[in-house]
C-alpha positions in Angstrom: 86.8 68.9 50.2 85.0 66.5 52.5 84.7 69.2 55.1 83.3 71.7 52.4 80.8 69.1 51.4 79.6 68.5 55.0 79.4 72.2 55.5 77.0 72.5 52.5 74.5 70.5 54.4 75.3 71.4 58.1 74.4 74.6 59.9 77.3 76.8 60.8 76.4 76.5 64.5 77.8 72.7 64.4 81.1 74.1 63.9 83.0 76.8 65.8 82.8 80.0 63.8 86.2 80.9 64.0 87.7 77.5 63.1 85.1 77.2 60.1 86.1 80.7 59.0 89.8 79.9 59.0 89.1 76.6 57.1 87.2 78.4 54.4 89.9 80.9 54.0 92.4 78.1 53.7 90.2 76.5 51.0 90.0 79.6 48.7 93.9 80.1 49.2 94.4 76.4 48.3 91.9 76.4 45.3 91.4 80.1 44.3 89.5 79.1 41.2 86.9 77.1 43.0 83.7 79.2 42.9 81.9 76.9 45.3 84.6 77.6 48.2 84.2 81.4 47.5 80.3 81.1 47.8 80.6 79.2 51.0 83.1 81.6 52.5 80.8 84.5 51.5 77.7 83.0 53.0 79.4 82.3 56.2 80.7 86.0 56.4 77.2 87.2 55.9 76.1 85.1 58.8 79.0 86.9 60.9 77.8 90.2 59.6 81.0 90.9 57.8 79.3 92.2 54.9 82.1 94.0 52.9 84.2 90.8 53.1 81.2 88.7 52.1 80.5 91.1 49.1 84.1 90.5 48.0 84.0 86.8 48.3 80.6 86.4 46.6 81.7 88.7 43.7 84.5 86.3 43.1 82.0 83.4 43.3 79.6 84.8 40.6 82.7 85.5 38.4 83.7 81.8 38.7 80.4 80.0 38.6 77.9 82.5 36.8 75.5 79.7 36.3 75.0 79.1 40.0 71.6 80.2 41.4 73.0 79.7 44.8 75.9 82.2 44.3 73.7 84.8 42.7 71.3 84.5 45.6 74.0 84.8 48.2 75.5 87.8 46.4 72.0 89.5 46.3 71.8 89.0 50.1 75.4 90.7 50.5 74.4 93.6 48.3 71.2 94.1 50.1 73.2 94.2 53.5 75.3 96.9 52.1 72.4 98.9 50.7 73.2 98.2 47.0 69.4 97.6 46.2 69.7 97.9 42.4 72.5 95.2 42.4 70.6 93.0 44.8 67.4 93.1 42.6 69.5 92.1 39.5 71.1 89.3 41.5 67.9 87.8 42.6 66.3 88.0 39.2 69.4 86.1 37.8 69.0 83.5 40.5 65.3 83.0 39.5 66.1 82.7 35.8 68.7 80.2 36.5 66.7 77.9 38.7 63.0 78.9 38.8 61.9 75.9 40.9 64.7 75.9 43.5 64.7 77.0 47.2 67.1 79.9 46.2 64.6 81.1 43.6 61.7 81.0 46.2 63.8 83.0 48.6 64.7 85.4 45.9 61.1 85.9 45.0 60.3 86.7 48.7 63.1 89.1 49.1 62.1 90.8 45.7 58.5 91.3 47.1 59.8 92.8 50.3 61.7 95.4 48.3 58.8 96.0 46.1 60.2 94.4 43.1 57.9 91.4 42.6 57.1 89.8 39.3 54.3 92.4 38.6 57.0 95.2 38.7 58.0 95.9 35.1 60.7 98.0 33.5 59.3 100.0 30.7 61.3 101.5 27.9 60.8 102.7 24.4 58.0 101.2 22.2 60.4 100.8 19.4 62.4 97.8 19.3 65.8 97.8 17.7 65.7 95.2 15.0 69.1 94.1 15.7 69.9 93.9 11.9 71.1 96.2 9.2 67.7 97.2 8.2 67.4 99.5 11.2 70.3 101.5 9.7 68.6 101.8 6.5 65.6 103.7 8.4 68.3 106.4 9.0 68.7 106.7 5.1 65.0 107.3 4.4 65.7 110.9 3.9 68.1 110.3 1.1 65.6 111.2 -1.5 67.2 112.0 -4.8 66.5 115.6 -5.7 65.2 116.4 -9.2 67.8 118.4 -11.4 65.7 121.5 -11.8 64.5 122.2 -8.3 65.5 121.9 -4.7 63.8 120.1 -1.9 62.4 122.1 0.9 64.9 123.0 3.5 63.0 121.5 6.6 61.2 118.2 6.9 59.2 117.2 9.8 57.7 113.9 10.8 55.7 112.9 13.9 54.8 109.3 14.8 52.4 108.7 17.7 50.0 105.9 18.8 48.9 103.3 21.4 50.6 100.0 21.6 50.5 96.8 23.7 54.0 95.6 24.3 54.7 92.1 25.8 58.2 92.9 26.9 58.9 96.5 27.4 62.4 96.4 29.1 64.2 98.0 26.3 65.5 101.5 25.3 67.1 102.9 22.3 70.6 102.4 23.7 70.0 98.8 24.6 71.9 95.9 23.0 69.5 93.2 23.7 65.9 92.2 24.7 65.5 91.6 28.6 64.1 88.2 29.6 61.1 87.9 31.6 57.3 88.8 31.2 56.8 92.4 31.2 53.7 93.6 29.5 52.0 97.0 29.3 50.1 99.5 27.2 52.0 102.6 26.1 51.3 105.9 24.4 54.3 107.2 22.6 55.3 110.1 20.6 58.2 110.2 18.3 59.3 113.6 16.5 61.8 113.6 13.7 63.0 117.0 12.3 65.7 117.5 9.6 66.9 121.0 8.6 69.1 121.4 5.4 70.8 124.5 6.4 73.1 124.1 3.5 70.9 123.1 0.4 72.8 123.2 -2.8 72.2 121.3 -6.2 75.2 119.2 -5.5 75.1 118.6 -1.7 73.1 119.5 1.4 73.8 119.3 5.1 72.4 120.3 8.5 71.2 119.4 12.0 68.7 116.7 12.8 66.6 115.7 15.8 64.9 112.6 16.7 63.0 111.8 20.1 61.3 109.0 21.7 58.8 109.6 24.5 56.7 107.1 26.3 53.7 107.7 28.6 52.9 104.4 30.7 50.1 103.2 32.8 49.5 105.0 36.1 51.4 102.5 38.2 54.4 102.7 36.0 54.9 106.4 35.5 58.4 106.3 37.0 59.5 104.2 34.0 58.4 107.0 31.5 61.1 107.2 28.8 62.6 110.3 27.5 65.1 109.7 24.6 66.9 112.7 22.9 68.7 112.2 19.6 70.3 115.3 18.1 72.7 114.8 15.2 74.0 116.2 11.9 74.1 115.0 8.2 75.9 115.7 5.2 75.1 114.2 1.7 76.3 114.8 -1.9 74.5 114.1 -5.3 76.6 112.6 -8.2 75.0 112.0 -11.5 76.4 109.5 -13.9 74.6 108.7 -17.0 71.1 107.6 -15.8 72.5 106.7 -12.3 72.4 108.8 -9.2 74.8 108.2 -6.4 74.4 109.6 -2.9 77.3 109.4 -0.5 76.3 110.4 3.0 77.6 110.7 6.4 75.6 111.2 9.5 76.5 111.5 13.2 73.8 111.4 16.2 74.0 111.4 19.9 71.5 109.4 21.9 70.7 110.2 25.6 68.1 107.9 27.4 66.5 108.6 30.7 63.8 106.8 32.8 61.7 109.4 34.6 64.6 111.9 34.6 67.4 109.3 35.6 70.0 108.7 33.1 70.0 105.0 31.6 72.8 105.7 29.2 74.1 107.4 26.0 75.5 106.5 22.6 77.6 108.1 19.9 76.7 106.9 16.5 78.4 107.3 13.1 76.8 106.1 9.8 78.5 106.4 6.4 76.7 105.2 3.3 76.5 105.2 -0.4 73.1 105.0 -2.0 73.0 104.3 -5.7 69.7 104.7 -7.7 70.4 102.8 -10.9 67.0 103.6 -12.5 63.4 104.1 -11.6 63.2 100.4 -10.6 66.4 99.5 -8.7 68.3 101.2 -5.8 71.2 99.8 -3.7 72.6 100.9 -0.3 75.9 100.1 1.1 76.5 101.2 4.7 79.0 101.2 7.6 77.7 102.0 11.1 79.8 102.4 14.3 78.7 103.5 17.8 79.9 103.6 21.2 77.4 103.1 24.1 78.0 104.1 27.8 75.5 102.7 30.3 75.3 104.3 33.7 74.9 100.9 35.3 77.7 98.4 34.2 76.1 95.4 36.0 77.3 93.4 39.0 80.7 92.4 37.7 81.7 95.0 35.0 84.1 92.8 33.4 81.5 90.3 32.6 78.3 92.1 32.6 79.0 95.6 31.2 77.4 96.2 27.7 79.7 99.5 27.4 81.6 99.5 24.1 81.8 99.6 20.3 79.5 98.2 17.9 80.6 98.0 14.0 78.1 97.0 11.3 78.7 96.7 7.5 75.8 95.9 5.4 74.4 95.9 1.8 70.6 96.1 0.7 68.9 96.3 -2.7 65.4 97.6 -3.6 63.4 96.6 -6.6 60.2 98.5 -7.5 57.8 96.2 -9.4 55.0 97.2 -11.8 52.4 94.7 -10.3 49.3 95.8 -9.0 49.6 94.1 -5.7 53.3 94.0 -5.3 55.2 97.4 -5.3 58.6 96.9 -3.7 60.8 94.1 -2.6 64.0 94.7 -0.3 66.6 92.2 0.6 69.7 92.7 2.6 72.6 91.2 4.6 75.0 92.6 7.2 77.7 91.6 9.5 78.5 93.1 12.8 81.0 92.9 15.7 80.4 94.1 19.2 83.6 94.9 21.3 82.2 95.5 24.7 83.9 95.9 28.3 81.9 92.8 29.6 82.7 89.5 28.1 79.1 88.3 28.1 78.3 91.0 25.4 81.2 90.5 22.8 79.9 88.9 19.8 80.4 88.4 16.0 76.9 88.3 14.1 75.3 88.0 10.6 71.8 88.9 9.7 69.5 88.5 6.8 66.4 90.5 6.2 63.7 91.0 3.6 60.6 93.3 3.2 57.7 93.5 0.7 55.1 96.1 0.1 51.7 95.0 -1.3 49.2 97.7 -2.4 45.7 96.3 -1.7 43.3 99.2 -3.0 44.1 102.8 -3.6 45.5 104.5 -0.3 45.9 101.1 1.4 49.0 99.0 1.4 50.3 96.0 3.5 54.1 95.8 4.5 55.5 92.5 5.5 59.1 92.1 7.0 61.2 89.3 8.4 64.6 88.5 9.4 67.0 86.0 10.9 70.5 86.3 12.4 73.1 84.5 14.4 75.5 85.7 17.1 78.5 84.1 18.3 79.9 85.0 21.7 83.5 83.9 21.6 84.4 85.1 25.3 81.4 83.5 26.9 83.2 80.4 28.6 80.3 78.9 30.5 77.6 76.3 29.9 75.0 76.4 28.5 76.4 78.5 25.5 75.0 82.0 25.0 75.2 81.7 21.1 71.8 82.8 19.8 69.5 83.0 16.8 67.6 86.2 16.3 64.2 86.0 14.5 62.0 88.8 13.5 58.6 89.2 11.8 56.3 92.1 11.3 53.2 93.2 9.4 51.9 96.8 9.0 48.6 97.8 7.3 48.7 101.4 6.3 46.0 103.7 5.1 46.9 107.0 3.5 44.6 110.0 4.0 46.8 112.1 1.9 50.6 112.3 0.9 51.2 113.7 4.5 48.8 111.9 6.9 48.5 108.1 7.4 47.4 105.6 10.1 48.6 102.0 10.4 47.8 98.9 12.4 51.1 97.1 13.4 52.3 93.6 14.6 55.9 93.0 15.2 57.6 90.0 16.8 61.2 89.7 18.0 63.0 86.7 19.4 66.3 85.8 20.9 66.7 82.0 21.0 69.6 80.9 23.2 70.3 77.9 25.2 71.1 80.1 28.2 68.0 81.2 30.0 69.6 84.4 31.0 69.7 85.5 27.3 66.5 84.0 26.0 63.8 86.6 25.3 60.9 87.6 23.0 58.6 90.4 22.5 55.3 91.0 20.6 54.2 94.5 19.8 50.5 95.3 18.7 48.9 98.6 18.1 47.7 101.6 16.1 50.1 104.4 15.0 49.5 107.7 13.2 52.2 109.5 11.1 52.1 113.1 10.0 54.8 114.3 7.6 55.6 117.6 6.0 
């Protein structure tokens, strides 16, 4: 170990290259779980232009010491030498996040600038952040409107949301599982169609195809990050009347495919089973179970650690109360629990979330909606310090004016935060903007 310590501060020219290489190989054979030894071996192999061997050694290093900026920096150099530019960019950014004031971070910034991926470069995605709580699934139940006994609803519904937003952290697409750390701010114009066709439309049940999309159009310098998200699906729901109650069991499937400027980011298969109970004109309850499987094209540098591919299961319950007050129309509260079983150990978690909404009419045709939530995620397979366990905070406000039953405009403000002791997984995002909605 003394020789290793000396090597850490001595240039390799002070020792014979072959002797040093033999010594480093003996060190990793003697202590195969010593990440520093693997890093020193990989760095020396880079200096010898043995890039494939260096990449293998440094892959082992970042697996063993994922909190080492030096290991990620050297791993990035090995990726760059082999032409793996995307992996190199990711490795350099991790090194910067781990030790922003270090010489490794300074070198990583310079290399990113040479690659055209400096700090001004952003990764744009959808304007719509996943809220990471059960309320996002309730949005998929909004079309569960109880039909009147004597007439049928229209077989086709159409809704279009569009607007201009400022997004302080836009590195998120609908298939993502988390916010991305770093400062990435941009204005975005978006359009989000939502179509539902009840091909089968009977008094006791209805079913048919659905389609939702998310499309962003970014600032001129970032058009290569324009998002195209396609989400076809199918729904089936039943209407069960019991005394004064209406019970609506439903099941829905959707497939999500996300692309950045035509290049696939990932895809997701999702299934949502729910039971909505309308107790009377004032109270409604929603019980749901959602499961999805996500497949990202890029599984990260070390898939056993960094891959987000896998299953997510969520069970939740919420309750709506409609109130007769002039300035308080609706209150919603809910809770859900979730478990992510991903290929990468960094992303396996067990979580719980609480959320609450309130709708406050101000004057005729103008209302304010306030929302908030808190959650916690435990990552049992994350073995390194500092812990990745995180608290999730969400707050939002929407001031909406209705021109008619079909057309409205809203000013929105939404804030999300992941609060973790690990800098790799700490992030927040603020969204401000104006949106319009047309619904028929």
